C-alpha positions in Angstrom: 0.0 -0.1 -0.2 1.2 3.3 -1.2 1.2 6.4 0.8 -1.5 7.8 -2.1 -3.6 5.0 -1.5 -4.2 6.1 2.2 -7.7 7.8 3.3 -8.5 9.3 6.0 -10.4 6.5 7.3 -7.3 4.1 7.2 -5.2 7.4 9.1 -7.9 7.9 11.6 -8.0 4.3 12.3 -4.5 3.3 12.7 -4.1 6.5 14.8 -7.0 5.4 16.9 -5.7 1.9 17.5 -2.0 2.8 18.3 -3.5 5.6 20.5 -5.5 2.6 22.2 -2.5 0.8 22.9 -0.5 3.4 24.4 -3.4 4.1 26.7 -4.1 0.7 27.8 -0.1 0.3 28.3 -0.3 3.6 30.4 -3.1 2.2 32.3 -1.3 -1.0 33.4 2.0 1.2 34.4 -0.2 3.2 36.4 -1.9 0.3 38.4 1.9 -0.9 38.6 2.9 2.1 39.9 -0.3 2.3 42.8 0.4 -1.1 43.9 4.0 -1.3 44.5 5.8 -2.9 47.4 8.8 -0.5 47.8 7.0 3.1 48.4 10.1 4.7 47.9 10.8 4.0 44.2 8.5 6.2 42.6 8.0 6.4 39.1 9.4 9.7 37.1 6.6 9.4 34.3 2.9 10.3 35.0 1.3 7.4 33.8 -2.4 8.4 34.8 -2.4 11.6 32.7 -0.7 9.6 29.8 -3.7 7.4 29.8 -6.1 10.0 30.1 -5.2 11.9 27.3 -4.3 9.1 25.1 -7.8 7.9 25.7 -9.8 11.0 25.1 -7.6 11.3 21.7 -7.9 7.7 20.9 -12.0 8.1 21.2 -12.2 10.9 19.1 -10.0 9.4 16.2 -11.8 6.0 16.3 -15.5 7.8 16.2 -14.0 9.9 13.5 -13.1 6.9 11.8 -16.3 5.4 12.4 -18.0 8.3 11.2 -16.4 8.3 7.8 -17.0 4.3 7.9 -21.0 4.6 8.0 -21.0 7.8 5.9 -19.2 5.9 2.7 
C-alpha cells in the first residue's frame, strides 16, 4: 500500500488503534505504580495523565473513523 492509497479513514483508524494500545499500556503501568511494594521507588512518568490524554484522543480518532466508515 502506497501513501497515496491511504484515505483519512485508514489514517484515523490506525492512529486511534495505536493510541488505544498506548492508553492500555499506560493504565497498566499506573496500576503497577499504585500497587508497588517499595513505596520509596516512585515513577518519574505520570502514567495516569498519559492514559487519560491518549484515551481521549483515541476516542475522538476512532469515532471520526467510524463516522467516515458509516457515511461512505
